[in-house]
VONU-464561 format. One record per atom (N, C-alpha, C): y, z, x; residue in one letter. Coordinates in steps of 0.02 Angstrom, whole numbers, padded with zeros to 5 digits, always signed. Each point is the difference from the previous one (the first is absolute). Example, Ala and Ser with C-alpha at 12.3 -4.5 7.8 and 13.67 -1.06 7.14 Angstrom:
BEGIN
-00284+00390+00660A
+00059+00000-00045A
+00060+00000+00045A
+00053-00036-00018S
+00059+00003+00042S
+00055+00037-00039S
This chain:
BEGIN
+07023+05467+05896X
-00003-00011-00071X
-00069-00025-00025X
-00027-00040+00042X
-00074-00025-00008X
-00042+00059-00008X
+00009+00052+00050X
-00054+00051-00002X
+00011+00038-00064X
+00058+00013-00021X
+00015+00036-00068X
-00033-00034-00056X
+00007-00071+00006X
-00029-00048-00056X
-00076+00010-00006X
-00030+00002+00063X
-00076+00007-00004X
-00020+00067-00028X
+00036+00051+00010X
-00011+00071-00022X
+00008+00004-00068X
+00054-00025-00026X
+00021+00013-00074X
-00030-00051-00046X
-00015-00061+00019X
-00025-00056-00041X
-00077+00005-00002X
-00027+00022-00048X
-00071+00013-00011X
-00028-00033-00065X
-00060-00019-00004X
-00034-00029-00051X
-00025+00057-00044X
+00006+00004-00061X
-00027+00046-00042X
-00069-00012-00010X
-00047+00053+00001X
-00079-00009-00004X
-00023+00046-00055X
-00048-00026-00037X
-00028+00041-00047X
-00051+00049+00033X
-00020+00053-00030X
-00051+00043+00025X
-00061-00040-00004X
-00041+00015+00058X
-00060-00040+00010X
-00053+00049+00030X
-00059-00034+00025X
-00050+00031+00031X
-00006-00016+00075X
-00018+00042+00036X
-00002-00009+00075X
-00070-00019+00023X
-00014-00065+00010X
-00067-00029+00017X
-00033+00038+00059X
+00045+00017+00048X
-00021+00031+00063X
-00003+00073-00005X
+00005+00029-00056X
-00004+00079-00005X
-00039+00013-00061X
-00056-00031-00011X
-00050+00020-00057X
+00041-00014-00066X
+00047-00054+00000X
+00035-00013-00065X
+00033+00053-00034X
+00033+00043+00044X
+00038+00050-00031X
+00071-00025-00022X
+00029+00035-00047X
+00064-00034-00027X
+00060+00009+00044X
+00034-00052+00004X
+00064-00002+00044X
+00058-00006-00055X
+00048+00047+00018X
+00054+00005-00052X
+00048-00064+00003X
+00033-00014-00056X
+00041-00057-00003X
+00057+00001+00054X
+00038-00051+00005X
+00055-00004+00053X
+00061-00041-00031X
+00055+00039-00009X
+00059-00027-00026X
+00034-00046+00051X
+00031-00056-00020X
+00029-00043+00047X
+00073-00022-00019X
+00031-00037+00041X
+00069-00030-00008X
+00010-00062+00041X
+00037-00047-00028X
+00018-00063+00026X
+00067-00009-00003X
+00026-00023+00052X
+00073-00023+00004X
+00006-00057+00050X
+00057-00037-00002X
+00012-00064+00047X
+00024+00027+00068X
-00034-00021+00053X
+00028+00022+00061X
+00068-00027+00025X
+00007-00069-00022X
+00060-00029+00019X
+00066+00029-00038X
-00015+00020-00062X
+00058+00034-00039X
+00010+00070+00033X
-00048+00031+00022X
+00009+00071+00027X
+00042-00010+00070X
-00022-00050+00034X
+00031-00009+00071X
+00077-00019-00015X
+00011-00041-00053X
+00070-00019-00015X
+00042+00063-00026X
-00039+00040-00036X
+00038+00059-00030X
+00009+00046+00061X
-00041+00012+00042X
+00008+00044+00058X
+00052-00027+00042X
+00009-00066+00016X
+00050-00024+00042X
+00069+00009-00033X
+00011-00002-00066X
+00063+00011-00028X
+00020+00074-00007X
-00050+00042-00002X
+00015+00073-00003X
+00046+00026+00051X
+00042+00042-00012X
+00040+00030+00057X
-00038+00051+00033X
+00010+00018+00060X
-00039+00049+00046X
+00004+00066-00038X
-00065+00029-00012X
+00002+00066-00021X
+00001+00000-00079X
+00008-00057-00032X
+00002+00002-00071X
-00076-00031-00024X
-00006+00033-00061X
-00064-00025-00037X
+00002-00077-00032X
-00046-00027-00007X
-00005-00075-00033X
-00052+00001-00044X
-00006-00042-00054X
-00057-00005-00041X
-00033-00075+00006X
-00063+00017-00009X
-00048-00060-00001X
-00040-00005-00066X
+00003-00056-00031X
-00041-00010-00063X
-00077+00002+00018X
-00026+00038-00029X
-00075+00006+00006X
-00042+00001-00065X
-00061-00021+00002X
-00041+00006-00066X
-00062+00045+00014X
-00005+00048-00041X
-00052+00050+00006X
-00065-00032-00028X
-00054+00016+00042X
-00069-00029-00022X
-00037+00063-00022X
-00013+00003-00064X
-00040+00057-00032X
-00072-00017-00013X
-00049+00028+00026X
-00067-00016-00006X
-00025+00018-00073X
-00038-00044-00026X
-00024+00006-00069X
-00059+00043-00009X
-00031+00016+00048X
-00056+00045-00004X
+00001+00057+00055X
+00010+00059-00024X
+00010+00058+00042X
-00063+00031+00018X
-00009+00046+00041X
-00061+00039+00018X
-00023+00034-00064X
+00038+00024-00039X
-00021+00034-00057X
-00028-00050-00055X
+00023-00058+00000X
-00025-00053-00045X
-00070-00021+00023X
-00010-00004+00067X
-00065-00025+00035X
-00051+00057-00024X
+00022+00064+00017X
-00053+00052-00010X
-00021+00003-00075X
+00046-00009-00041X
-00014-00005-00078X
-00041-00057-00024X
+00009-00056+00030X
-00032-00070-00028X
-00049-00033+00037X
-00005+00030+00063X
-00050-00045+00051X
-00072+00004-00032X
-00025-00060+00001X
-00067-00020-00021X
-00021+00025-00068X
+00041+00005-00052X
-00015+00029-00060X
-00021-00048-00052X
-00004-00065+00013X
-00018-00057-00050X
-00053-00033+00024X
-00043-00029-00044X
-00042-00064+00015X
+00035-00052-00016X
+00020-00046+00046X
+00038-00061-00008X
-00046-00050-00021X
-00058-00014+00024X
-00049-00044-00021X
-00070+00018+00020X
-00047-00026-00039X
-00068+00017+00014X
-00048-00053-00016X
-00049-00021+00040X
-00046-00055-00018X
-00071+00017+00025X
-00053-00018-00039X
-00071+00014+00024X
-00029-00065-00011X
-00052-00009+00046X
-00054-00053-00004X
-00058+00025+00012X
-00055-00041-00027X
-00073+00022+00013X
-00030-00040+00063X
-00029+00047+00045X
-00026-00031+00058X
-00074-00022-00003X
-00018-00054+00008X
-00067-00023-00003X
-00029-00021+00067X
-00055-00022+00007X
-00030-00026+00064X
-00042+00051+00038X
-00015-00011+00056X
-00040+00041+00045X
+00032+00066+00021X
-00036+00051+00019X
+00027+00059+00021X
+00047-00005+00060X
-00007-00049+00039X
+00039-00014+00060X
+00069-00023-00033X
+00003-00040-00045X
+00056-00030-00029X
+00041+00057-00027X
-00037+00042-00039X
+00035+00049-00031X
+00032+00054+00043X
-00034+00001+00058X
+00024+00058+00051X
+00067-00036+00031X
-00001-00068+00007X
+00059-00030+00034X
+00055+00009-00048X
-00012-00012-00059X
+00058+00006-00046X
+00029+00072-00009X
-00047+00049+00007X
+00017+00065+00000X
+00040+00024+00064X
-00023-00025+00057X
+00033+00016+00060X
+00061-00031+00011X
+00014-00056-00021X
+00067-00036-00004X
+00053+00043-00040X
-00029+00019-00058X
+00044+00043-00045X
+00018+00062+00028X
-00042+00037+00038X
+00023+00059+00030X
+00051-00002+00055X
-00004-00062+00032X
+00055-00012+00051X
+00073-00020-00032X
-00008-00009-00060X
+00074-00019-00034X
+00029+00063-00028X
-00025+00056+00007X
+00029+00063-00023X
+00058+00019+00048X
+00066-00028-00014X
+00058+00011+00046X
+00062+00012-00043X
+00050+00022+00029X
+00063+00011-00033X
+00050-00055+00025X
+00033-00021-00043X
+00055-00055+00016X
+00071+00030-00019X
+00046-00003+00056X
+00064+00023-00016X
+00039-00056-00033X
+00056+00013-00032X
+00041-00052-00023X
+00021-00054+00039X
-00016-00063-00009X
+00019-00059+00041X
-00059-00019+00052X
-00053+00044+00003X
-00055-00019+00048X
-00047-00046-00032X
-00030-00049+00044X
-00040-00048-00030X
-00082+00021+00026X
-00047-00014-00047X
-00061+00021+00014X
-00039-00075+00012X
-00037+00005+00054X
-00047-00054+00020X
-00074+00017-00006X
-00040-00033-00043X
-00062+00020-00007X
-00044-00010+00070X
+00004-00056+00033X
-00031-00011+00061X
+00017+00055+00046X
+00060+00018+00012X
+00020+00047+00048X
-00019+00067-00028X
+00000+00014-00054X
-00024+00069-00032X
-00070+00011+00010X
-00046-00048-00022X
-00067+00003+00000X
-00033-00012+00074X
+00033-00042+00036X
-00026-00012+00065X
-00048-00055-00001X
-00025-00022+00062X
-00053-00050+00006X
-00067+00022-00028X
-00025-00037-00037X
-00070+00013-00033X
-00052-00012+00050X
-00019+00056+00035X
-00054-00005+00051X
-00057+00044-00017X
-00055-00005+00035X
-00054+00050-00012X
+00026+00071+00032X
+00036-00010+00061X
+00026+00060+00023X
+00039+00040-00037X
+00038-00033-00055X
+00041+00036-00035X
-00026+00012-00070X
-00068-00004-00003X
-00042+00023-00055X
-00019-00049-00057X
+00020-00064+00012X
-00014-00048-00044X
-00070-00041+00015X
-00028-00023-00058X
-00062-00032+00011X
+00003-00075-00027X
-00053-00031+00005X
-00006-00072-00018X
-00018-00002-00069X
+00041-00042-00045X
-00012-00013-00060X
+00029-00072-00025X
-00015-00018-00058X
+00017-00064-00021X
+00071-00013-00004X
+00026-00062+00032X
+00065-00020-00007X
+00003-00070+00007X
+00055-00031-00026X
+00008-00075+00003X
+00032-00025+00060X
-00028-00046+00039X
+00019-00036+00058X
-00002-00068-00005X
+00054-00031-00005X
+00006-00078+00002X
-00038-00022-00068X
+00004+00029-00050X
-00030-00013-00068X
-00077+00021-00002X
-00024+00026+00050X
-00067+00033-00005X
-00012+00075-00003X
-00045+00021-00028X
-00017+00069+00009X
-00032+00016+00061X
+00025+00051+00033X
-00027+00023+00068X
-00005+00076+00002X
-00036+00020+00048X
+00000+00080+00016X
+00055+00009+00054X
+00047+00040-00018X
+00054+00009+00046X
+00022+00079+00008X
+00015+00024+00054X
+00008+00065+00003X
+00066+00018-00031X
+00004+00049-00051X
+00055+00012-00038X
+00003-00039-00072X
-00058-00038-00009X
-00002-00029-00073X
+00016+00039-00056X
+00038-00017-00042X
+00021+00046-00062X
+00067+00031+00006X
+00034+00000+00063X
+00062+00040+00002X
+00059-00039-00040X
-00017-00063-00020X
+00057-00033-00046X
-00005+00032-00065X
-00047+00040-00030X
-00005+00027-00060X
+00050+00061+00006X
+00008+00033+00055X
+00045+00056+00016X
+00074-00025-00005X
+00014-00058+00037X
+00065-00031-00002X
+00027-00013-00063X
-00054-00032-00038X
+00014-00027-00072X
+00020+00054-00047X
-00042+00052-00003X
+00009+00064-00033X
+00069+00030+00011X
+00016+00007+00068X
+00066+00026+00011X
+00056-00048-00020X
-00008-00062+00001X
+00050-00049-00020X
+00015+00016-00074X
-00046+00011-00046X
+00014+00007-00066X
+00038+00072-00010X
-00025+00046+00042X
+00041+00072-00011X
+00076-00011+00030X
+00005-00045+00044X
+00062-00007+00029X
+00054-00035-00047X
-00032-00049-00030X
+00041-00037-00059X
+00017+00041-00050X
-00046+00042-00029X
+00005+00042-00050X
+00050+00055+00010X
+00014+00017+00072X
+00044+00047+00019X
+00071-00031+00008X
+00009-00066-00012X
+00063-00033+00006X
+00026+00001+00067X
-00050-00004+00053X
+00022-00004+00071X
+00006-00078+00019X
+00031-00011+00051X
+00015-00072+00026X
-00053-00019+00040X
-00036-00055-00018X
-00051-00026+00035X
+00034-00058+00046X
-00021+00013+00067X
+00033-00050+00051X
-00048-00045+00032X
-00065+00008-00014X
-00051-00049+00028X
-00067+00010-00047X
-00020-00056-00023X
-00060+00000-00046X
-00033-00065+00001X
-00055-00011+00012X
-00043-00061-00004X
-00057+00000-00047X
-00009-00047-00040X
-00056+00003-00042X
-00062-00031+00038X
-00064+00028-00021X
-00059-00026+00028X
-00013-00068-00010X
-00048-00041+00037X
-00017-00064-00006X
-00035-00014-00070X
-00037+00051-00017X
-00041-00008-00062X
+00019+00054-00051X
-00010-00003-00064X
+00021+00046-00041X
-00043+00062+00006X
+00034+00059+00002X
-00031+00069+00004X
-00028+00025-00064X
-00053+00039+00003X
-00033+00023-00065X
+00021+00070-00009X
+00032+00041+00043X
+00012+00074-00014X
+00077+00009-00020X
+00040-00049-00007X
+00066+00004-00027X
+00018-00066-00039X
+00041+00006-00054X
+00017-00060-00035X
+00026-00059+00042X
-00011-00065-00015X
+00023-00050+00037X
+00079+00005+00014X
+00014-00015+00062X
+00069-00002+00021X
+00024+00070+00017X
-00045+00052+00005X
+00027+00067+00019X
-00042+00025+00059X
-00023-00044+00042X
-00033+00019+00058X
+00044-00001+00065X
-00018+00033+00052X
+00034-00011+00065X
-00046-00001+00058X
-00014-00053+00027X
-00050-00007+00063X
+00035+00023+00056X
-00046+00018+00049X
+00025+00025+00061X
-00048-00027+00058X
+00021-00006+00060X
-00046-00014+00061X
+00027+00016+00054X
-00032+00030+00044X
+00030+00023+00067X
+00017-00067+00039X
+00065-00002+00016X
+00027-00056+00033X
+00019-00058-00040X
-00005+00023-00070X
+00017-00056-00047X
+00043+00025-00056X
-00015-00010-00064X
+00045+00028-00053X
-00001+00074+00005X
+00059+00027-00023X
+00013+00069-00007X
+00026+00018-00065X
-00001+00062-00021X
+00028+00021-00060X
+00056+00046+00013X
+00064-00007-00017X
+00051+00044+00021X
+00046+00006-00064X
+00024+00065+00000X
+00055+00013-00052X
+00048+00055+00034X
+00057+00003-00045X
+00053+00049+00028X
+00013+00057-00049X
+00010+00055+00030X
+00024+00055-00051X
+00075-00011-00012X
+00013-00045-00054X
+00073-00011-00020X
+00032+00058-00040X
-00042+00053-00008X
+00036+00056-00040X
+00045+00046+00043X
+00034+00046-00029X
+00043+00055+00030X
-00040+00049+00029X
-00060+00019-00038X
-00038+00060+00028X
-00068-00028+00039X
-00024+00043+00042X
-00068-00020+00027X
-00054-00008-00053X
-00049-00039+00022X
-00055-00010-00038X
-00062+00022+00043X
-00057+00011-00033X
-00063+00020+00028X
-00055-00044-00031X
-00042-00029+00045X
-00059-00043-00028X
-00057+00047+00006X
-00036+00008-00062X
-00059+00040-00010X
-00055-00051-00017X
-00052-00005+00037X
-00058-00043-00014X
-00064+00048+00002X
-00048-00005-00050X
-00055+00041-00013X
-00056-00053-00021X
-00064+00016+00024X
-00055-00032-00023X
-00057+00048-00024X
-00020-00019-00059X
-00057+00042-00027X
-00038-00042-00058X
-00062+00007-00001X
-00042-00032-00051X
+00014-00071-00002X
+00001-00031+00057X
+00011-00080+00006X
+00061-00016-00027X
+00048+00040-00007X
+00072-00011-00028X
+00048+00008+00064X
+00049-00045+00005X
+00054+00008+00054X
+00068+00009-00044X
+00031+00051+00014X
+00066+00015-00029X
+00051+00008+00044X
+00059-00042-00010X
+00061+00006+00041X
+00053+00022-00043X
+00036+00053+00024X
+00055+00034-00032X
+00066-00003+00046X
+00055-00010-00028X
+00067+00001+00040X
+00031+00056-00031X
+00012+00059+00043X
+00033+00061-00032X
+00071-00004+00035X
+00044+00016-00050X
+00072-00010+00021X
+00043+00044-00043X
+00062-00028-00022X
+00054+00028-00038X
+00027-00053-00043X
-00022+00010-00069X
+00033-00048-00052X
+00060+00026-00033X
+00051-00022+00027X
+00071+00037-00015X
+00018-00022-00068X
-00017-00055-00029X
+00018-00026-00062X
-00055-00012-00058X
-00062+00018+00018X
-00053-00011-00048X
-00022-00063-00013X
+00025-00057+00042X
-00022-00063-00013X
-00072-00014+00022X
-00031-00056-00024X
-00064-00016+00019X
-00015-00072-00005X
-00053-00014+00032X
-00016-00080+00006X
-00067-00013-00027X
-00001-00065-00038X
-00065-00034-00015X
-00013-00053+00043X
-00060-00011+00026X
-00010-00055+00043X
-00057-00047-00035X
+00020-00063-00010X
-00041-00047-00042X
-00010-00063+00038X
-00051-00039-00014X
-00008-00061+00039X
-00039-00052-00055X
+00009-00055+00009X
-00032-00057-00043X
-00028-00057+00042X
-00052-00031-00022X
-00026-00058+00030X
+00035-00058-00029X
+00030-00041+00043X
+00044-00055-00022X
-00033-00071+00006X
-00066+00000+00033X
-00032-00063+00013X
-00066+00006+00031X
-00038-00056+00000X
-00060-00005+00042X
+00007-00028+00060X
-00044+00016+00060X
+00000-00052+00053X
-00073-00020+00004X
-00013-00065-00005X
-00065-00027+00002X
-00040+00007+00065X
-00065+00018-00009X
-00034+00010+00064X
-00022-00066+00028X
-00027+00003+00065X
-00022-00060+00033X
-00069+00005+00001X
-00033-00056+00009X
-00073-00009+00004X
-00020-00022+00071X
-00044+00036+00035X
-00026-00018+00056X
-00068-00021+00002X
-00023-00051+00033X
-00063-00033+00007X
-00034+00013+00064X
-00055+00020+00006X
-00036+00015+00062X
-00072-00037-00005X
-00013-00032+00056X
-00065-00037+00005X
-00050+00058+00011X
-00063-00012-00034X
-00054+00060+00010X
-00059-00044+00004X
-00030+00012+00058X
-00065-00039+00012X
-00063+00027-00025X
+00005+00058-00040X
-00050+00033-00034X
-00005-00024-00066X
+00045-00032-00029X
+00001-00022-00068X
-00019-00077+00001X
-00039-00022-00035X
-00013-00076-00005X
+00058-00039-00017X
+00003-00055+00033X
+00054-00055-00006X
+00008-00010-00077X
+00068-00001-00016X
+00005-00026-00071X
+00015+00064-00044X
-00016+00056+00021X
+00013+00064-00037X
+00051+00040+00025X
+00038+00040-00041X
+00057+00042+00012X
-00017+00074-00022X
+00021+00052+00034X
-00009+00066-00018X
+00068+00038+00004X
+00018+00037-00048X
+00068+00036-00002X
-00022+00061+00046X
+00032+00012+00057X
-00014+00059+00043X
+00062+00047-00018X
+00057-00006-00026X
+00052+00040-00020X
+00043-00030-00051X
+00000+00030-00056X
+00040-00026-00062X
+00082+00004+00020X
+00039-00046-00016X
+00063+00002+00012X
+00041+00051-00059X
+00062+00019+00016X
+00033+00039-00056X
+00076-00014+00020X
+00041-00011-00054X
+00072-00011+00003X
+00040+00051+00038X
+00049-00016+00032X
+00045+00057+00023X
+00057+00001-00050X
+00060+00024+00018X
+00058+00000-00058X
+00063+00014+00036X
+00052-00008-00035X
+00069+00023+00013X
+00025+00048-00044X
+00045+00047+00025X
+00016+00056-00043X
+00070+00025+00020X
+00032+00031-00049X
+00064+00030+00018X
+00003+00068-00028X
+00032+00046+00036X
+00000+00073-00028X
+00075+00020-00004X
+00013+00055-00044X
+00063+00020-00020X
+00005+00081+00001X
+00058+00015+00028X
+00019+00074+00002X
+00050+00013-00057X
-00023+00036-00051X
+00044+00020-00052X
+00024+00070+00008X
+00063+00010-00001X
+00030+00074+00013X
+00034+00024-00071X
-00029+00062-00020X
+00027+00029-00066X
+00033+00067+00021X
+00048+00014-00047X
+00030+00065+00013X
-00040+00048-00043X
+00014+00068+00013X
-00036+00053-00029X
-00014+00001-00070X
+00041-00044-00033X
-00009+00000-00072X
-00042-00067-00026X
-00019-00039+00052X
-00039-00051-00010X
+00040-00062-00015X
+00065-00008+00017X
+00034-00062-00008X
-00010-00037+00069X
-00007-00067-00013X
-00015-00041+00055X
+00071-00012+00036X
-00003+00017+00068X
+00062-00008+00041X
-00004-00062+00038X
-00054-00020+00022X
-00005-00060+00042X
-00071-00032+00001X
-00007-00068+00004X
-00063-00032+00012X
+00011-00050+00050X
-00038+00005+00053X
+00006-00046+00053X
-00071-00020+00027X
+00003-00063+00028X
-00065-00030+00024X
-00018+00034+00064X
-00055+00036+00005X
-00019+00030+00060X
-00029-00046+00051X
-00049-00042-00023X
-00032-00043+00049X
-00031-00062-00032X
-00009-00054+00039X
-00048-00052-00019X
-00061+00005+00041X
-00056-00019-00030X
-00071+00002+00037X
-00031-00071-00009X
-00042-00020+00057X
-00037-00057-00006X
-00066+00014+00033X
-00052-00016-00033X
-00076+00019+00013X
-00029-00065+00002X
-00047-00016+00057X
-00036-00051-00001X
-00065+00004-00050X
-00034-00053-00011X
-00066+00007-00036X
-00057+00011+00045X
-00053+00026-00017X
-00058+00005+00039X
-00036-00067+00000X
-00010-00030+00051X
-00031-00069-00001X
-00071-00003-00021X
-00020-00053-00027X
-00070-00010-00021X
-00034-00028+00066X
-00063+00019+00012X
-00040-00030+00052X
-00062-00033-00021X
-00009-00057+00006X
-00059-00051-00035X
-00034-00021+00074X
-00066+00022-00010X
-00045-00028+00058X
-00027-00067-00030X
+00007-00051+00054X
-00026-00065-00021X
-00064-00010+00038X
-00054-00020-00032X
-00062-00011+00042X
+00000-00056+00043X
-00036+00008+00058X
-00005-00056+00041X
-00065-00013+00027X
-00058+00040-00024X
-00065-00001+00021X
-00025-00063-00031X
-00037-00040+00048X
-00031-00062-00019X
-00069+00012-00027X
-00012-00031-00058X
-00064+00013-00031X
-00045-00067-00001X
-00058+00004+00022X
-00040-00057+00011X
-00021-00023-00065X
+00001-00069-00017X
-00019-00029-00066X
-00069-00016+00002X
-00037+00024-00036X
-00078-00020-00009X
-00004-00067-00042X
-00030-00055+00035X
-00010-00062-00033X
-00034+00003-00065X
+00014-00042-00050X
-00031-00001-00058X
-00062-00033+00004X
-00058+00013-00033X
-00063-00040-00005X
-00019-00028-00059X
-00036-00064-00003X
-00024-00023-00060X
-00064+00025-00020X
-00018+00020-00061X
-00063+00037-00018X
-00052-00057-00005X
-00061+00010+00030X
-00060-00049+00000X
-00024+00003-00072X
-00030-00069-00017X
-00031-00015-00064X
-00074+00023+00003X
-00022+00039-00043X
-00068+00025-00002X
-00042-00051-00038X
-00058-00022+00023X
-00052-00052-00025X
-00028+00031-00059X
-00012-00049-00050X
-00026+00020-00061X
-00086+00005+00005X
-00020+00060-00010X
-00076+00007+00015X
-00043+00005-00058X
+00031-00005-00061X
-00034+00007-00063X
-00042-00062-00005X
-00069+00006-00027X
-00051-00055-00010X
+00036-00054-00046X
-00021-00064+00015X
+00030-00051-00044X
-00048-00021-00055X
+00024+00000-00063X
-00034-00018-00047X
-00019-00070-00016X
-00058-00023-00012X
-00013-00080-00011X
+00036-00027-00059X
+00024-00056+00008X
+00031-00039-00055X
-00050-00014-00059X
+00020-00001-00058X
-00040-00011-00056X
+00025-00066-00038X
-00046-00054-00006X
+00018-00063-00029X
-00017+00000-00079X
+00041-00011-00035X
-00019+00008-00079X
-00008-00083-00016X
-00056-00016-00017X
-00016-00064-00021X
+00020-00015-00073X
+00023-00054-00016X
+00021-00019-00072X
-00056-00006-00046X
+00007+00028-00051X
-00058+00002-00055X
+00016-00055-00050X
-00066-00027-00025X
+00012-00056-00053X
+00018+00034-00065X
+00030-00042-00035X
+00021+00026-00065X
-00025-00056-00050X
-00009+00016-00061X
-00028-00043-00050X
+00061-00004-00057X
+00014-00065-00011X
+00055-00006-00055X
-00029+00021-00062X
+00040+00034-00040X
-00025+00012-00068X
+00027-00050-00050X
């Protein structure tokens, strides 16, 4: 009876793509479910040679091969573009990371940015460019790839896909609005999302004229769309760091780096139907960014004090005039 159960009890499956066969379409599968204990009980009660009934539930797939052929990759679900600045090496890192993200995700599959892009090494084509490390700007192999993950993050939310892992940067990014970035690091933070739609999706990333564009192509069955917004909810004060500097006279200070405040932000995902009616608004993420610290150089160089001197008195060399005595004159009374 258990053998028959395994043969007849099948899960229904939608038509899909075969990842191992060049993504060719696989036809749908109809299924049925019934209770094994009830079927065994009915079998035991039945007389030999007589038929018996077992209640079963037919499982009908919602997407047939015909549906998939007709609707596969026909809609742009979400699209986002950022401007890429910096050195030519950084731009190449952004472009290369984007090219590696051109993949297909079947329903239920999860995308991992780190797994898809791979380790950022020179052997894999990446070069040294500016990146943040422990609050400082350093030259790092793969610098700039966070712009690719952040651009893709925006396209994913606009496609109304399920984000399963996202971390904001330490500092506010300049290439996306505050609260809408996604930092990544090999062995550290990853960016992940899931295809929670019924149809397969395809990620298309392109780079041209210093612009990186991420598109999510799929099937929009109901015409709904998403608006992705964010707002700054407060400031985070910066710290001031003082450093002794023996090249600056004692008692003086020089600003080596001006400080700037960080901030707090919250983002929202607003879903609208095809007629523009708001269906839902949910908080997408909260973000916290540190401020860039100010660095003040404090002078420690000793400066010798020159003693003050009293000016000498110059003698008067002008000739002395003799004194004149005026004798009293006699007067005659009138």
